C-alpha positions as CSV (number, residue, x, y, z in Angstrom):
1,M,123.0,-57.4,31.7
2,G,125.7,-58.3,29.2
3,I,123.7,-61.4,28.2
4,I,120.3,-59.8,27.8
5,G,121.2,-56.1,27.4
6,G,120.3,-54.1,24.4
7,K,117.1,-53.1,22.7
8,W,116.1,-56.4,21.1
9,K,117.3,-59.4,23.2
10,T,114.6,-59.1,25.8
11,V,111.9,-58.6,23.1
12,I,113.1,-61.8,21.3
13,L,113.0,-63.7,24.6
14,Y,109.5,-62.4,25.3
15,H,108.2,-63.7,22.0
16,L,109.9,-67.1,22.6
17,M,108.6,-67.5,26.2
18,N,105.5,-69.6,25.3
19,K,106.2,-70.9,21.8
20,T,108.8,-71.9,19.2
21,L,108.9,-69.5,16.3
22,R,110.5,-69.5,12.9
23,Y,112.6,-66.6,11.8
24,N,109.9,-65.0,9.7
25,E,107.4,-65.3,12.5
26,L,109.8,-63.4,14.8
27,R,110.1,-60.7,12.1
28,K,106.3,-60.3,12.0
29,E,106.2,-60.0,15.8
30,M,108.9,-57.3,15.7
31,P,108.3,-55.3,12.4
32,T,110.7,-52.5,13.3
33,V,113.8,-54.6,13.8
34,T,116.1,-54.9,10.8
35,E,117.0,-58.3,9.4
36,R,120.6,-57.8,10.2
37,T,119.9,-56.8,13.8
38,L,117.6,-59.7,14.3
39,S,120.1,-62.2,12.9
40,L,122.9,-60.8,15.0
41,Q,120.8,-60.8,18.2
42,L,119.6,-64.4,17.6
43,K,123.2,-65.5,17.0
44,A,124.3,-63.8,20.3
45,L,121.4,-65.4,22.3
46,E,122.3,-68.8,20.8
47,E,126.0,-68.4,21.7
48,D,125.1,-67.4,25.2
49,G,123.0,-70.6,25.5
50,L,119.6,-68.8,25.9
51,I,117.9,-70.0,22.7
52,N,118.1,-73.1,20.6
53,R,118.3,-72.9,16.8
54,E,116.9,-76.1,15.3
55,V,117.5,-76.6,11.5
56,Y,115.3,-79.0,9.6
57,T,116.9,-80.2,6.3
58,S,114.8,-83.3,5.7
59,K,112.9,-81.7,2.8
60,P,113.0,-78.3,1.0
61,P,112.5,-75.5,1.9
62,L,115.0,-75.3,4.7
63,K,113.2,-74.7,8.1
64,V,114.8,-73.0,11.1
65,E,113.0,-72.8,14.4
66,Y,114.0,-70.9,17.6
67,S,113.0,-71.8,21.1
68,L,114.2,-71.1,24.7
69,T,116.8,-73.5,26.2
70,D,116.3,-74.7,29.8
71,F,118.8,-71.9,30.7
72,G,116.8,-69.4,28.7
73,K,113.6,-70.5,30.5
74,T,115.1,-69.3,33.8
75,L,114.7,-65.8,32.5
76,I,110.9,-66.1,32.0
77,P,110.0,-64.6,35.4
78,L,112.3,-61.7,34.8
79,V,111.1,-61.0,31.3
80,Q,107.4,-61.4,32.4
81,S,108.0,-58.9,35.2
82,I,109.5,-56.4,32.7
83,A,106.5,-56.8,30.4
84,D,104.1,-56.4,33.3
85,W,105.9,-53.2,34.4
86,G,105.7,-51.9,30.8
87,D,102.0,-52.6,30.7
88,F,101.6,-50.8,34.1
89,V,103.5,-47.7,32.8
90,V,101.4,-47.5,29.7
91,E,98.1,-47.8,31.6
92,N,99.0,-45.4,34.4
93,Y,101.5,-42.9,33.0
94,S,101.0,-42.7,29.2
95,D,99.3,-39.3,29.4
96,S,101.9,-37.6,31.5
97,P,105.6,-37.0,30.7
98,L,108.0,-39.2,32.7
C-alpha cells in the first residue's frame, strides 16, 4: 500500500492502463487534482518504478509522455478490480447511505 496508497496514485495508474498519456492529457482526465499534487504523484510513481517518463527533446515544444512500466503493468488486474468494484457500488448502492 505504500507504493500505490493515497488518493491519486491508483487513479493515475488507471488512466495509464491502456495508453500512454502526456501530462496535460492526464490533467484533463483528472480535473480536480492540483498540478502540484499530480506532479508529485507522477514523480513518486516513477521513483517506485511503476511508470515511465519519456522526454522528447528533438524539436520544440518539449514533449513528455507517461506510460506503465512492465512492473506497473503487474498492477493492472488489481486496479481493474478496484474500478469494477467502484462501478458495482455506484450501480447498486448509490441511492442508499453506506
